C-alpha angles and dihedrals in degrees: 000000000000122000094256096053091044092052093046092049091053092046092049092051092051093044093052092049089055097048109124111235099164136016107300092347128108126202090257091052094045089054091062087103093166092043095253118044117057116215087213089065089046095057100030098100094043091052094045094051105035113016114030097053087069091064101066122092090220091067112094112253095010090132097041117133092239093053093046091049091049090049093054092046094049096088090050090050088051091054091047091050090049090053089051090052090054094048096044099039116164112235114255133209143133100252093119093062091076090054095056113122113255096212117114093228102063126146131202119220113199103215108169092139105059092202091053091052094044097043101035116015107031095075089055093047092048093050094041096057092051086075129048096296129095128209138202121199112210118204136157086258130013110275103267100184101039096094124217114332116248090236138025085236090072114075133177115214133180115232089228093057089071099069133116140164092280089056090053091052092048092050092052093050092049091049090055092050090049091055090051091049092048092052092048092048092050089065094058121107099224095184091057092046092052093049087066099040110029131059096196134062122263129191094246097186092052089046091054090052090050092051091046088056090050093054097041099042121005101044091043090050092049096053095079089042091058093043094050091044091052090050090052097044097042096042100041103025100208117203094232142009117218127189139156104218125057092178094061107095090213092059091044090055088064098042095046093045089048090059091056091049097043094249112137122227134207126201117205107208112237105174143034124286133220131184088224092054107075097212095131103042093094096035110173104185127083098231138011130209101217125206095226149335095282091055090048091054092048091051093049090050088057095051109271109137111246092234089062094059123084119188106219109143124240116303091207091059093061093082090055093072091056104083105198112186092203092055091050094047094047093050093048091048090054089063094045098251119163119224097264098039119108119233115220111194118203114195106197130200131209122244115269128164107262095022094074130014091230141352089246096061090050091054090047091054093047091052090048092052093052094047093046092050092046089056089065106080094194094055138076121206118219115193116208109193120209113257089246095049132100114240104200093098092049092051089056090052091050090054091049099047118050096203095052123097132186123224122202119268090242096043112134109263095205091059093048092049092051089052098046130084097204132016122213122191144136109237102321126145085240088078089061090048091052092049088050089054091048095249122143114251130207115199113203107216111159119186112281092011094121123203136112121329095200094118100034091054093048097069088220095108139043113256116214116202096176144018089261090056091053093050092046094050092047091052092048098044094048095048094082092231123129130201140166093286093057089048090053088048090054092053090049090048093055092046092048093048093050088057097041105036109359119239114343091242099139093236102108092107090056092051094049091047090050089052089051092052091050091050095050097039109112 
């Protein structure tokens, strides 16, 4: 996302929140359906990053027929999704309340994304409960694949198992207020409002469709989240709320509600930062455990006070320094690799505005990666899709190329990196993980592909501008030979890691846990 689009997206979010829809009441104020937490604050980061950039004429493809059609259909999809929620409603009750730890020092981990909990938060939870603290992991369902906890002080609760009659009453009242707010907002002339508040054009019709989807789907879906979160925080009064995603509205429900109740919250950073990517402008937590100094500086540039940022490293990276031969052998065996075959791991990324210049260039680069890897007879390519990515196209590639395998979207990245010989990606955090583990990284960055240059400018990775580059780097990096260039790459790797993650000492979990203990200490 370039600086102009990022700035416009932030301004649009703020302008909409300030639109007057009733005497002396803005949209943001009217969406305080429970009297305290505004749903506009809950969804602000999500809208700014993923939805509003589509509304500006300067964004490539913003006026395409496909995008305009999708925009018009979005409210209908919201209604259909709402109907699905009604038909497939998860049973609710309060049975988990009796299982809440009775210790004074208990912590809530918000783990709605299983991969975020597993890859970022679980090391902290496991270490935390070895002391005097207890922890509860809240998800939409109880964690089914986590296995038995290492301690009785670590519990896994479903959000919907903290529900009582008072919660039902609150949800009904909030639904009525939401309907009133939606009707009031429908009478607003947005074009006239924006003439007074914005200095750039916005696709108003597409924006109205987006807002219709918010009212008919997202806000309705978030009402029970807020009600259940209030039940948990008011009834059980945890000492701290911990999550790994400040853009996820479900996590923001907990952090924003925690502010109103005097319960502090800590965000553990899970991905890369960029000053041009406005992820931290509407920061909702009290503190953040940052991966490294560069992330800290990016957060400060977007408005987070320096005293609220702790540089700890990434807890999920700790397991990368522990090279377990059995783990590597087992992972390679799962993909049918023989002992002398090289495993090329490709970590893909979905298309987002600002990450790639177009969906077409992304597909071109993916095809080039697969063909280049297939040209190396001693190698096997394993594709690891992003959790938010569709896999149908990858399955077609696996059928077409005999030396290509497909990993699950939720496969553990640390295990795959330990097993691989070379990692290929675009701009994913997985490149930083591979560098941390001492694995060579190829960044695919074709001309006019767009995206972050954080790796290509570091000198720590090999930058492929063409299919021939990819094939050449694979052949070279799997040959086992070293030369002056690879030595220079190693020096650049260590320098880059010191800036991004600190020393790869495997002690980030300890530092985050120490920060947690200081936050919850009376």
